[in-house]
C-alpha positions as CSV (number, residue, x, y, z in Angstrom):
1,M,29.8,-15.7,-9.8
2,S,28.4,-16.2,-6.3
3,S,24.7,-17.0,-5.6
4,I,25.3,-17.8,-1.9
5,I,24.8,-15.0,0.7
6,T,27.0,-15.3,3.8
7,Y,25.8,-14.6,7.3
8,N,27.9,-11.4,7.5
9,D,26.4,-10.2,4.2
10,L,22.9,-10.9,5.4
11,H,23.6,-9.1,8.6
12,K,25.0,-6.1,6.8
13,L,22.1,-6.1,4.3
14,S,19.5,-6.3,7.1
15,L,21.0,-3.3,8.9
16,F,21.3,-1.3,5.7
17,V,17.6,-2.0,4.7
18,E,16.4,-1.0,8.1
19,H,18.4,2.2,8.3
20,N,17.6,3.3,4.8
21,M,14.1,2.0,4.2
22,A,12.9,1.3,7.7
23,L,12.1,-2.3,6.7
24,H,12.8,-4.6,9.7
25,F,14.2,-8.1,8.9
26,P,15.2,-9.9,12.1
27,E,17.4,-13.0,11.8
28,K,14.3,-15.3,11.8
29,R,13.2,-13.6,8.5
30,W,16.6,-13.7,6.8
31,N,15.3,-16.5,4.5
32,D,12.8,-14.1,3.1
33,L,15.4,-11.4,2.8
34,E,17.8,-13.7,0.9
35,R,15.2,-15.0,-1.5
36,N,13.9,-11.5,-2.3
37,I,17.2,-9.7,-2.6
38,K,18.3,-12.3,-5.2
39,K,15.2,-11.3,-7.3
40,A,16.2,-7.6,-6.8
41,A,19.7,-8.3,-7.9
42,N,18.4,-9.8,-11.2
43,E,16.4,-6.6,-11.9
44,F,19.5,-4.5,-11.2
45,G,21.4,-6.6,-13.7
46,Y,23.7,-8.4,-11.3
47,S,24.6,-12.1,-11.6
48,D,26.9,-12.1,-8.6
49,I,24.9,-11.5,-5.4
50,T,27.9,-10.6,-3.3
51,D,28.8,-7.8,-5.8
52,F,25.3,-6.6,-5.7
53,I,25.1,-6.4,-1.9
54,D,28.5,-4.6,-1.8
55,N,27.4,-2.0,-4.3
56,I,23.9,-1.4,-3.0
57,T,25.1,-0.9,0.6
58,A,28.1,1.3,-0.3
59,S,26.2,4.5,-0.5
60,P,22.7,6.0,0.3
61,L,19.9,4.7,-1.9
62,S,18.4,6.9,-4.6
63,Q,14.6,7.1,-4.6
64,V,14.5,4.9,-7.7
65,D,16.7,2.2,-6.2
66,A,14.7,2.3,-3.0
67,E,11.5,1.9,-4.9
68,I,12.8,-1.1,-6.8
69,L,14.1,-2.7,-3.6
70,A,10.8,-2.1,-1.8
71,S,8.9,-3.8,-4.6
72,H,10.9,-7.0,-3.9
73,L,11.2,-6.8,-0.1
74,T,7.6,-6.1,0.7
75,I,4.7,-8.5,0.2
76,N,2.1,-7.1,-2.1
77,E,-0.6,-9.7,-1.3
78,T,-4.1,-8.5,-0.9
79,F,-7.6,-8.8,-2.3
80,F,-10.9,-6.9,-2.5
81,W,-13.2,-6.6,0.6
82,R,-10.5,-8.1,2.8
83,E,-11.5,-8.5,6.4
84,P,-15.2,-7.8,5.9
85,K,-15.6,-6.8,9.6
86,T,-13.8,-3.6,8.9
87,F,-16.4,-2.7,6.2
88,E,-19.2,-3.6,8.6
89,A,-17.7,-1.1,11.1
90,L,-17.4,1.5,8.3
91,E,-21.1,1.0,7.4
92,R,-22.6,0.7,10.9
93,V,-20.4,3.0,13.0
94,I,-17.9,5.2,11.3
95,I,-19.8,6.5,8.3
96,P,-23.0,7.3,10.2
97,E,-21.0,9.1,12.8
98,L,-19.0,11.0,10.2
99,L,-22.1,12.1,8.3
100,K,-23.7,13.2,11.5
101,R,-20.7,15.2,12.5
102,K,-20.4,16.9,9.1
103,K,-24.2,17.6,8.7
104,Y,-23.9,21.3,9.2
105,S,-20.4,21.8,7.8
106,K,-18.7,21.2,4.5
107,K,-19.8,17.9,3.0
108,S,-16.4,16.4,2.4
109,I,-14.9,13.1,3.3
110,R,-11.1,12.4,3.0
111,I,-9.7,8.9,3.5
112,W,-6.1,7.8,3.3
113,S,-5.1,4.3,2.4
114,A,-1.5,4.2,3.5
115,G,0.4,1.3,2.0
116,C,-2.3,0.6,-0.7
117,S,-0.4,-2.1,-2.5
118,G,-2.2,-2.9,-5.8
119,G,-5.2,-0.8,-5.1
120,E,-7.6,-3.4,-3.8
121,E,-8.1,-1.7,-0.5
122,P,-8.8,1.9,-1.6
123,Y,-11.1,0.7,-4.4
124,S,-13.0,-1.4,-1.8
125,I,-13.3,1.7,0.4
126,A,-14.7,3.6,-2.6
127,I,-17.2,0.8,-3.2
128,A,-18.2,0.9,0.5
129,L,-18.8,4.6,0.4
130,K,-20.8,4.3,-2.8
131,R,-23.0,1.8,-0.9
132,F,-23.2,3.4,2.5
133,V,-23.4,7.1,1.8
134,P,-27.1,7.7,0.9
135,D,-26.7,11.1,-0.9
136,I,-23.1,10.6,-2.1
137,K,-23.6,12.9,-5.1
138,N,-23.8,15.8,-2.7
139,W,-20.5,15.0,-1.1
140,D,-17.0,15.8,-2.0
141,I,-15.2,12.5,-1.5
142,E,-11.5,12.0,-1.9
143,I,-9.6,8.7,-1.3
144,L,-5.8,9.1,-1.2
145,A,-3.9,5.9,-1.8
146,T,-0.1,5.8,-1.3
147,D,2.6,3.2,-1.6
148,I,6.4,2.9,-1.8
149,S,6.3,0.6,-4.8
150,P,6.0,2.1,-8.3
151,L,5.0,-1.3,-9.7
152,M,2.0,-1.6,-7.3
153,L,1.0,2.0,-8.0
154,K,1.1,1.4,-11.7
155,K,-1.1,-1.7,-11.3
156,A,-3.5,0.2,-9.0
157,E,-3.9,3.1,-11.5
158,S,-4.7,0.7,-14.3
159,G,-7.7,-0.6,-12.3
160,V,-7.4,-4.1,-14.0
161,Y,-7.4,-7.2,-11.8
162,G,-7.3,-11.0,-12.2
163,K,-9.4,-13.6,-10.5
164,W,-6.9,-13.9,-7.5
165,S,-7.8,-10.4,-6.4
166,F,-11.5,-11.5,-5.9
167,R,-10.8,-14.6,-3.8
168,G,-13.2,-14.8,-0.9
169,T,-15.0,-11.6,-1.9
170,P,-18.8,-11.5,-2.2
171,S,-20.1,-12.2,-5.7
172,W,-22.0,-8.9,-6.0
173,L,-18.8,-6.9,-5.8
174,K,-17.3,-8.1,-9.1
175,Q,-20.7,-8.2,-10.8
176,S,-21.7,-4.7,-9.8
177,Y,-18.5,-2.7,-9.9
178,F,-16.3,-4.3,-12.6
179,S,-16.5,-5.2,-16.3
180,E,-14.7,-8.1,-17.9
181,V,-12.2,-6.7,-20.4
182,S,-10.6,-10.0,-21.3
183,P,-10.8,-13.6,-20.1
184,N,-10.4,-13.5,-16.3
185,K,-9.4,-9.8,-16.3
186,F,-11.7,-7.3,-14.7
187,K,-11.6,-3.5,-14.8
188,I,-13.0,-1.3,-12.1
189,N,-15.9,0.9,-13.1
190,T,-15.1,4.5,-14.0
191,D,-17.2,6.1,-11.3
192,I,-15.4,4.1,-8.6
193,K,-12.0,4.7,-10.2
194,K,-12.5,8.5,-10.1
195,M,-12.9,8.5,-6.4
196,V,-9.3,7.3,-5.8
197,S,-6.0,9.1,-6.4
198,F,-2.7,7.3,-6.2
199,D,0.7,8.7,-5.2
200,F,4.2,7.6,-4.0
201,L,4.8,8.1,-0.3
202,N,7.4,6.5,2.0
203,L,5.9,6.3,5.5
204,A,9.4,6.0,6.9
205,D,10.7,9.2,5.4
206,N,7.9,11.5,4.3
207,K,6.4,14.1,6.7
208,Y,2.7,13.8,7.4
209,P,0.1,15.2,7.8
210,S,1.1,17.8,5.2
211,L,-0.3,19.9,2.5
212,I,2.7,19.0,0.3
213,N,1.7,15.4,0.0
214,N,-2.0,15.9,0.4
215,T,-2.1,14.0,3.8
216,N,-3.7,16.9,5.7
217,A,-7.3,17.0,7.0
218,I,-7.8,13.3,6.8
219,D,-11.0,11.9,8.3
220,I,-10.2,8.1,8.2
221,I,-6.8,6.4,7.8
222,Y,-6.4,2.8,6.7
223,C,-2.9,1.4,7.4
224,R,-3.0,-2.4,7.7
225,N,-0.4,-3.7,5.2
226,V,2.7,-1.8,6.2
227,L,3.2,-1.6,9.9
228,M,4.3,-5.2,10.2
229,Y,7.5,-4.3,8.4
230,F,8.7,-1.8,11.0
231,N,10.5,-2.3,14.2
232,Q,8.8,-1.1,17.4
233,E,10.5,2.3,17.4
234,R,9.5,3.0,13.8
235,F,6.1,1.6,14.3
236,K,5.4,4.1,17.1
237,K,6.8,6.9,15.1
238,V,4.6,6.2,12.1
239,V,1.5,5.8,14.1
240,K,2.3,9.0,16.0
241,G,2.6,10.8,12.7
242,F,-0.9,9.9,11.8
243,Y,-2.2,12.0,14.6
């Protein structure tokens, strides 16, 4: 049973992952690829890493297999109110301009968190809207949150988070919008949770904007956690798709 990955296997694997999942692993990141693919092999039930690589690269990935691989090969590391300046911009510039523009039209705001990971970003956006939109009850607000990892989507839909998700966040956020359900476990308030809907979407494969996956007529797009995984060509294609 082999636990060592050869140079040739890493090269083959990196090409396969990029072609099938659009995840870019240049040679300088092969240590990350090797470490995470071993974890994936365990979940697939393989004890021999060479056998796993041979089998997984032998044919196109099913959606289920792609989802499992993605959950291991992408970093799902985020927290609430990350990069506060983006929320300052939302409060001072973006939301006021959006409210002004929609003053005499349908009072609706649609926001897409593309690559939402465990849900900290879209829930932070929902909290921001709750704080920044003065007559929010008169608005139809929808926050779409998508990700390629079913594990992260399941976590996000539960709305329950540990202390690590609040590192560096202002104290009022947890106090005002969460309730402690067990020691060091906090659940998002129901009114905030209802503002966000979660769904699977692969930015590398799916078509958008589209009525089919609800990515049409979006006012604001957040995409900060995904683009770093793409090569330059895929990066440009994804960004172009947003427009």
